C-alpha positions, 0 to 999 in steps of 0.5 A: 784740359790741354794747356791747363794748369789742373790745381790738385786737391793735393797741392802743397800751398807754396809761400811767397815771401814777398809779402803778398797773399800766398798762392792758392791751392785747391782743395776739395772743401773750397767753397767761394763764389763766381761773378758771371758776366750778366752780373749774376753771383753764385755761391757754394761749393767748387767740385773743380777749378782748373786755370792756366794762361789760355783758359779756366774751368770751374764747377761749382755747386750752390746750397740749392743744389744748382750746378753752375759751370763757368769759364773765361768767356762767362765769368769775371771774378773767382773768389775762394774762401781764405781760412785766416787761420791757414793764410796767418800762418803762411804769411807768418812763415813767409816773413821769417828770416827777414832782418826788419818785418813788412809790419815795422817798415810800413809801420803797421800791423801788414795783416791790416793792410792785405785782405786774407778774407778771400783768394781772388782770380780775375779776368784780365787782359794783356796789351794785345787783348788777350784774356786770362784769369790771374790771382790778385796778390795785393788784395787790400791795397790794390787800388791803384796797382794790381799785382797778380801771380805770374803762372809761369814765374821763375823762383829762387832756391827757397822752395828746393831747401825746404822740400816745397813746404816754403817757397822761393820768392817768385822772379815775376809778376804781372801789373796792372794800373787801375785794372787796365792791360797787364804787364810782365814786371821781372826781377832782372829788369825791375831796377832799371824800370822802377820809375816807369812802374811807379809813374816818377813818384818822387817819393818813392824815388826818394824812399827806395833808392835801391830799388830792391825786388824782394821788398816789391810788395812794400813799393806797391803798398806805398805808392798805393797809400801815396802816390798816383792820382 
């Protein structure tokens, strides 16, 4: 298990306060499915889940009792069932304190944009072709840009101020366009790289002149809906 981050059943969910899917916390009742490289899909109860930038190990027991082992080299997708009440509560808490809610800004109910049915992990590659499993945090508006949780991301002070119940805002994410290789997007470089990230979309530049990193989920949603090919 060296270099793996073991996600304990005692983990406390940390809320991403920027409008994305909350980080997944593994529990003893976790259910879902995994997709193998050969195309087979197995559904059942997870008995083990350990993930990090250098690898992943999965143990799943199907309803028929079959025991499946998954790792970075033999599977491409992991989907954990997400309790809607829990996810909805986390997203509601994450939105507290914002002067303008994402729903108001986008002119729609944010919950209809964000697919809250699953916590999704995908096998992705960086520019050097190195694979890893990362959590997709913008399911439902990920057609053009896929945003992944950065396991090593530093956070602002929100988590410390609330005893870990409400996390701070992540300072970096991994971006991928059209499921291509991933690129690290950091808060400190966001404004300067804004036009590059969003392909010089004139609508983006006009609508978001401040290019504030705290509104990154809104930026991604708007781009997915109005820009790109």
